[in-house]
C-alpha positions as CSV (number, residue, x, y, z in Angstrom):
1,M,166.1,207.9,122.1
2,H,168.7,205.2,121.5
3,I,167.5,201.6,121.8
4,S,170.2,198.9,122.2
5,P,170.5,196.2,119.5
6,R,169.9,193.6,122.2
7,L,166.5,195.0,123.0
8,L,165.6,195.2,119.4
9,R,166.6,191.6,118.8
10,L,164.6,190.6,121.9
11,S,161.6,192.5,120.7
12,S,161.9,190.9,117.3
13,V,162.0,187.5,118.9
14,L,159.0,188.1,121.1
15,E,157.0,189.3,118.0
16,S,158.0,186.3,116.0
17,Y,155.5,183.6,115.0
18,T,157.4,180.9,116.7
19,C,157.6,182.8,120.0
20,R,153.8,183.3,119.9
21,V,153.3,179.6,119.3
22,F,155.4,178.8,122.3
23,L,153.6,181.4,124.5
24,V,150.3,179.9,123.5
25,F,151.7,176.4,124.4
26,L,152.6,177.6,127.8
27,I,148.9,178.4,128.7
28,P,147.6,174.8,128.5
29,Y,151.0,173.6,129.9
30,A,150.5,175.7,133.0
31,L,147.0,174.3,133.3
32,L,148.4,170.7,133.1
33,V,150.9,171.6,135.8
34,Y,148.1,172.8,138.0
35,L,146.1,169.6,137.3
36,A,149.1,167.5,138.1
37,R,149.5,169.3,141.5
38,I,145.9,168.7,142.5
39,T,145.7,165.1,141.3
40,S,149.0,163.6,142.3
41,W,149.6,164.9,145.8
42,R,149.0,161.3,147.2
43,D,151.5,159.8,144.8
44,P,154.8,159.2,146.6
45,T,156.5,158.9,143.2
46,S,155.4,162.4,142.2
47,L,157.3,165.7,142.4
48,F,154.0,167.2,143.7
49,F,153.7,164.7,146.6
50,R,152.5,166.3,149.8
51,E,153.8,164.1,152.5
52,N,152.1,165.4,155.5
53,E,148.7,165.3,153.9
54,A,149.2,162.0,152.1
55,Y,150.1,160.2,155.4
56,K,146.9,161.4,157.2
57,P,144.8,158.3,158.2
58,S,141.7,159.8,156.6
59,Y,139.9,156.4,156.4
60,S,142.0,154.1,158.5
61,S,141.3,156.2,161.7
62,P,137.5,155.9,161.5
63,R,137.8,152.3,160.5
64,A,140.1,151.5,163.4
65,A,137.5,153.2,165.6
66,Q,134.8,150.9,164.2
67,G,137.1,148.0,165.1
68,M,137.6,149.2,168.6
69,A,133.9,149.6,169.1
70,L,133.5,145.9,168.3
71,I,136.3,145.1,170.7
72,N,134.5,147.1,173.5
73,E,131.3,145.3,172.7
74,A,133.0,142.0,173.0
75,N,134.5,143.0,176.3
76,N,131.1,143.8,177.6
77,V,129.0,141.0,176.0
78,T,126.2,139.8,178.2
79,E,123.9,137.9,175.8
80,G,125.3,134.5,174.8
81,P,128.4,133.8,172.7
82,L,129.3,135.9,169.7
83,P,129.2,134.3,166.1
84,K,132.0,132.0,165.3
85,A,133.1,129.9,162.4
86,S,130.9,127.2,160.8
87,A,131.9,123.6,160.4
88,N,133.2,124.3,156.9
89,P,134.8,127.8,156.7
90,T,136.6,128.9,153.5
91,M,139.3,130.9,155.2
92,C,141.5,130.5,158.2
93,V,142.5,134.0,159.2
94,G,145.6,134.1,161.5
95,F,147.1,136.9,163.6
96,A,150.4,136.5,165.5
97,S,150.9,139.2,168.1
98,I,153.5,140.1,170.7
99,A,153.3,143.0,173.1
100,R,154.8,146.3,172.0
101,E,156.1,148.8,174.4
102,G,153.7,151.7,175.0
103,V,151.3,150.9,172.1
104,S,149.0,148.2,170.8
105,Y,147.4,147.9,167.4
106,F,146.2,144.3,167.9
107,E,142.7,145.2,169.1
108,S,141.9,147.6,166.2
109,A,143.4,145.1,163.7
110,V,141.2,142.2,164.8
111,G,138.2,144.5,165.3
112,S,138.5,146.0,161.8
113,V,138.6,142.5,160.3
114,L,135.4,141.5,162.1
115,A,133.5,144.8,162.2
116,G,130.5,144.8,159.9
117,L,130.7,141.1,158.9
118,S,127.3,139.4,158.5
119,P,126.8,136.2,160.4
120,V,127.2,134.3,157.1
121,E,130.5,136.0,156.4
122,R,131.7,135.5,159.9
123,A,130.8,131.8,159.7
124,D,133.1,131.5,156.7
125,I,136.1,132.6,158.7
126,F,138.1,130.5,161.2
127,L,139.9,133.1,163.3
128,I,143.1,132.1,165.1
129,L,144.7,134.7,167.4
130,F,148.2,133.7,168.4
131,I,149.7,135.2,171.5
132,A,153.4,134.6,170.7
133,H,154.8,134.7,174.2
134,T,156.0,131.7,176.3
135,D,154.2,133.5,179.1
136,P,151.0,134.7,177.4
137,K,150.2,136.9,180.4
138,Q,152.9,139.2,179.1
139,H,150.5,140.3,176.4
140,P,147.9,142.7,177.6
141,A,145.2,141.2,175.4
142,Y,145.5,137.8,176.9
143,S,143.6,138.9,180.1
144,E,140.9,140.7,178.2
145,P,137.5,139.0,177.4
146,W,137.4,140.0,173.8
147,L,140.3,137.8,172.8
148,H,138.4,134.6,173.8
149,E,135.0,135.9,172.8
150,L,136.0,136.7,169.2
151,A,138.6,134.0,168.4
152,D,137.7,130.6,167.2
153,K,141.0,129.6,168.7
154,V,143.5,131.4,170.9
155,L,146.8,129.8,169.9
156,L,149.6,129.5,172.5
157,Y,152.9,127.7,172.4
158,D,152.6,124.0,173.0
159,E,155.6,122.6,174.8
160,N,154.9,119.2,173.1
161,D,155.3,120.8,169.6
162,I,158.1,123.2,170.1
163,D,161.4,123.7,172.0
164,I,160.0,126.1,174.6
165,D,163.4,126.8,176.1
166,H,164.7,127.9,172.7
167,I,161.7,130.2,172.3
168,R,162.3,131.6,175.7
169,S,165.9,132.4,174.7
170,L,164.6,134.3,171.7
171,E,162.5,136.6,173.9
172,T,165.5,138.3,175.4
173,T,166.1,142.0,174.6
174,E,169.2,141.1,172.6
175,A,167.5,138.4,170.6
176,K,164.6,140.6,169.7
177,T,166.7,143.4,168.2
178,L,165.9,142.1,164.7
179,A,163.5,139.3,165.5
180,L,164.8,137.5,162.4
181,E,164.4,134.0,164.0
182,K,161.5,134.4,166.3
183,G,159.4,136.3,163.8
184,L,159.8,133.6,161.2
185,L,159.3,130.8,163.8
186,D,156.0,132.5,164.9
187,Y,154.8,132.9,161.4
188,T,155.5,129.2,160.6
189,Y,153.8,128.1,163.8
190,L,150.7,130.0,163.0
191,L,150.7,128.6,159.4
192,K,150.8,125.1,160.8
193,A,147.8,125.9,163.0
194,C,145.8,127.2,160.1
195,T,146.7,124.2,157.9
196,A,145.4,121.9,160.6
197,I,142.0,123.5,160.3
198,G,141.8,122.4,156.6
199,T,140.3,125.5,155.1
200,P,140.9,126.0,151.3
201,Y,142.7,129.3,152.0
202,T,144.9,130.7,154.8
203,V,144.9,134.5,155.4
204,M,148.0,135.7,157.3
205,L,147.7,139.2,158.8
206,E,150.1,141.2,160.9
207,D,148.8,142.7,164.1
208,D,149.2,146.3,163.1
209,I,146.9,146.5,160.1
210,V,143.4,148.0,159.5
211,A,141.1,146.1,157.2
212,L,138.5,148.1,155.2
213,D,134.8,147.5,155.5
214,G,134.1,144.9,152.9
215,W,137.6,143.3,152.8
216,Y,136.0,139.9,153.0
217,H,133.8,140.0,149.9
218,R,136.5,141.8,147.9
219,T,139.0,139.1,148.9
220,K,136.6,136.3,147.9
221,Q,136.1,138.0,144.6
222,A,139.9,138.3,144.2
223,L,140.4,134.6,145.0
224,R,137.9,133.7,142.3
225,A,139.7,135.9,139.8
226,A,143.1,134.5,140.8
227,E,141.9,131.0,140.3
228,Q,140.4,131.9,136.9
229,Q,143.5,133.8,135.7
230,T,145.8,131.0,136.8
231,A,143.7,128.6,134.7
232,E,143.8,131.0,131.8
233,K,147.6,130.9,132.0
234,K,147.5,127.1,131.8
235,A,149.1,127.0,135.2
236,S,148.1,124.5,137.9
237,K,149.0,126.6,141.0
238,W,149.8,130.0,142.3
239,L,151.6,131.0,145.5
240,Y,149.8,133.9,147.1
241,L,147.4,136.8,146.8
242,R,148.8,140.0,148.2
243,L,146.2,142.1,150.1
244,F,148.6,145.0,150.9
245,Y,151.4,146.8,149.2
246,T,152.9,150.3,149.4
247,E,153.2,152.6,146.4
248,N,156.6,153.8,147.6
249,F,158.3,151.1,145.6
250,L,156.3,151.6,142.4
251,G,158.1,154.6,141.0
252,W,160.2,155.2,137.9
253,N,162.6,152.3,138.8
254,S,166.2,152.6,137.4
255,E,166.1,149.2,135.7
256,D,163.3,150.5,133.4
257,W,165.1,153.7,132.3
258,P,166.1,152.3,128.9
259,T,162.4,151.8,128.2
260,Y,161.5,155.3,129.4
261,L,164.3,156.8,127.3
262,F,163.2,154.9,124.3
263,Y,159.6,156.1,124.5
264,S,160.7,159.7,125.2
265,L,162.9,159.7,122.1
266,L,160.1,158.1,120.2
267,S,157.7,160.8,121.2
268,A,160.1,163.6,120.2
269,T,160.9,161.9,116.9
270,T,157.2,161.4,116.2
271,I,156.5,165.1,116.6
272,L,159.5,166.0,114.5
273,L,158.7,163.7,111.6
274,T,155.0,164.5,111.7
275,T,155.6,168.2,111.4
276,L,158.2,167.8,108.7
277,I,155.8,165.5,106.7
278,V,153.0,168.0,107.1
279,R,155.2,170.8,106.1
280,R,156.4,169.0,102.9
281,Y,153.1,167.4,101.7
282,R,150.7,170.2,102.8
283,P,152.1,173.4,101.2
284,S,149.2,175.4,102.5
285,L,150.3,174.7,106.0
286,K,154.0,175.5,105.4
287,P,153.7,179.1,106.6
288,F,152.4,177.8,110.0
289,L,155.3,175.4,110.4
290,P,158.5,177.3,109.8
291,K,161.7,175.4,110.7
292,E,162.1,177.4,113.9
293,T,158.6,176.4,115.1
294,I,159.2,172.7,114.3
295,I,162.4,172.9,116.4
296,V,160.6,174.5,119.3
297,L,157.7,172.0,119.2
298,S,160.0,169.0,118.9
299,F,162.9,169.9,121.2
300,I,161.3,172.3,123.8
301,C,157.6,171.7,124.0
302,T,157.7,167.9,123.7
303,P,160.5,167.6,126.3
304,L,158.6,169.8,128.7
305,L,155.5,167.5,128.4
306,I,157.7,164.5,128.9
307,I,159.3,166.0,132.0
308,L,155.8,166.8,133.4
309,F,154.7,163.2,132.7
310,F,157.5,161.8,134.8
311,A,157.2,164.6,137.5
312,T,153.5,163.7,137.9
313,G,154.5,160.3,139.1
314,R,154.2,156.7,137.9
315,V,151.3,155.8,140.2
316,T,149.3,158.7,138.8
317,M,150.2,158.4,135.1
318,L,150.4,154.6,134.8
319,P,148.1,153.4,137.6
320,I,147.7,149.7,138.3
321,P,144.2,148.7,137.0
322,E,141.7,147.7,139.7
323,G,141.3,144.0,140.3
324,V,143.7,141.0,140.5
325,H,147.0,141.3,138.7
326,E,150.5,139.8,138.9
327,M,153.0,141.5,141.1
328,P,156.3,139.6,140.8
329,K,158.4,142.7,141.8
330,F,158.2,145.6,144.2
331,G,155.5,144.1,146.4
332,C,156.0,145.0,150.0
333,C,155.5,143.7,152.6
334,S,154.0,140.8,154.6
335,Q,151.1,142.7,156.2
336,G,148.5,140.5,154.4
337,F,148.9,137.3,152.3
338,V,146.3,134.7,151.2
339,F,147.8,131.3,150.6
340,P,146.0,128.4,148.9
341,Q,145.9,125.4,151.2
342,G,148.0,123.3,148.7
343,R,150.9,125.7,149.0
344,V,151.2,126.2,152.7
345,M,153.3,123.1,153.4
346,D,155.7,124.1,150.6
347,L,156.3,127.5,152.4
348,I,156.5,125.9,155.8
349,S,159.2,123.6,154.6
350,W,161.0,126.5,153.0
351,Y,160.8,128.7,156.1
352,E,162.0,125.9,158.3
353,S,164.9,125.1,156.0
354,K,166.1,128.8,156.3
355,G,165.4,129.1,160.0
356,I,166.1,132.9,160.0
357,G,165.0,135.8,157.9
358,Y,162.2,138.2,157.1
359,V,159.0,136.5,156.0
360,D,158.4,138.7,153.0
361,M,162.0,138.4,151.7
362,L,162.1,134.6,152.1
363,T,158.7,134.3,150.4
364,E,159.9,136.3,147.4
365,D,163.1,134.3,147.3
366,Y,161.1,131.1,147.2
367,A,158.8,132.5,144.4
368,N,161.8,133.7,142.4
369,Q,163.6,130.4,142.6
370,N,160.5,128.4,141.6
371,G,159.0,130.7,139.1
372,E,155.8,131.1,141.1
373,I,152.7,133.1,140.2
374,R,152.1,136.0,142.6
375,W,148.8,137.8,142.6
376,A,148.0,141.2,144.1
377,L,144.7,142.9,144.7
378,T,144.1,146.6,143.8
379,P,143.0,148.6,145.5
380,S,144.5,147.3,148.7
381,V,142.0,146.1,151.3
382,L,144.5,146.6,154.2
383,Q,146.4,149.5,155.6
384,H,149.6,149.2,157.7
385,V,149.2,151.6,160.7
386,G,152.0,150.5,162.9
387,S,154.4,153.3,163.6
388,K,156.3,151.4,166.3
389,S,157.8,148.1,165.3
390,S,157.4,144.9,167.4
391,K,161.2,144.7,167.4
392,T,163.2,146.4,170.2
393,N,166.1,148.8,169.8
394,N,164.6,150.6,166.9
395,P,166.6,153.7,166.1
396,I,165.0,157.0,167.2
397,P,164.1,158.9,164.0
398,Q,165.3,162.4,163.5
399,K,162.8,165.1,164.1
400,G,160.5,165.5,161.1
401,L,161.5,162.2,159.6
402,R,159.3,159.1,159.5
403,T,160.3,155.8,160.8
404,I,160.6,152.9,158.4
405,P,157.4,151.3,159.7
406,E,155.5,154.5,159.1
407,T,156.6,154.6,155.5
408,L,154.9,151.2,154.9
409,W,151.7,153.0,153.8
410,N,149.2,152.5,151.1
411,F,148.2,156.0,150.0
412,G,145.3,154.9,147.9
413,F,143.7,153.2,151.0
414,E,143.0,156.6,152.6
415,K,140.8,157.7,149.6
416,N,138.1,155.3,150.8
417,D,134.9,156.6,152.2
418,V,133.1,155.1,155.2
419,N,129.6,155.5,153.9
420,I,130.4,154.4,150.3
421,L,132.1,151.2,151.6
422,R,129.3,150.5,153.9
423,K,126.7,150.7,151.1
424,E,128.9,148.5,148.9
425,H,129.2,145.9,151.7
426,E,125.5,146.0,152.4
427,Q,124.8,145.4,148.7
428,H,127.0,142.4,148.6
429,M,125.4,141.0,151.8
430,R,122.0,141.5,150.3
431,W,122.6,139.9,147.0
432,G,125.3,137.4,148.1
433,E,128.2,136.1,146.1
434,P,128.5,132.7,144.3
435,S,130.6,130.3,146.2
436,L,134.2,129.6,145.3
437,D,134.9,126.5,143.2
438,I,137.4,124.6,145.2
């Protein structure tokens, strides 16, 4: 029987030592691929990202339900007033809300912030709920008992403080298309109201968030860490603490590719030099490192590992450590900020000087121009659940595609467990936390 030269050469290659080394390498490599698939499916920067599963509100839905239960309780309260702020709260927590067509997240947002708080924790919070309509009756929540039962202050436009006719002109359908002016004006108005309370910190939240059980004690711990780390940097001030961000912007960003390329080449070069040195100075190992094997290890196996590293995703491979850390870039968006009292007037002046724009972008512009320190908390204590923007005339997404608001999602938030967080919160309520040094 005649065997072609090509088959003979192929057979010879397959039986070679180098080929066997490569085949052995493929076994653990396949295992690594499998591990990458099962560990990085929530990572939007990963090739193995499973979108439909990653966007499931595994924790935010039950937490929103807990918030709604508190709202229903407040709507049906029969025994005296509910707990409110003490005379000296640490935080002013502000929500600005306008009515959205066909959907409302406001109730579950407020409810999730308050649900599970101990009386002591609740007393440390001055809650302002701002109904941002010239006619507050346009907002469904205004006529509901819970709004007044839960809020320390229901904020409305005061004609003595603001040009009410101008505000009314911004409520037209045309003016609300982007809401660049009214959204900023409302944010500034609420900031001023919180500043007047005189709390050391102002927490600004959007009305389509869900806060995890225990957000309060984690935020207090984070503020303590932010103050300490700022002092360690020999700095006298910081601008904000971010309570929410989305991992969608934390991938392998193009401006860092020179760094990625450098370390990739360094890895391949290290393998090449190491094997060559071993081959030269350890003669007994030379039979195990023929030149062909070194080439395969350096220029095939190592690149395959590098490719898998990047394919697995940056959030998985280079995760942000838990705790408080700086986030001067790629932080999005304005769902939850904590501002020190001493910085609020700086921002108010900045916002008023601009007059129009998105809050998050203007805040970052201010920080960049002034070299401000920006802290973020990991893991995020908030989730953005609004799939319908408060702006009108939003483009209808194509079937199967998510709206821009829907993509503002913290994937790690959904890994939380209701029972584990409840136990953690109860432990902190039992043992208490040292007060902040203000």
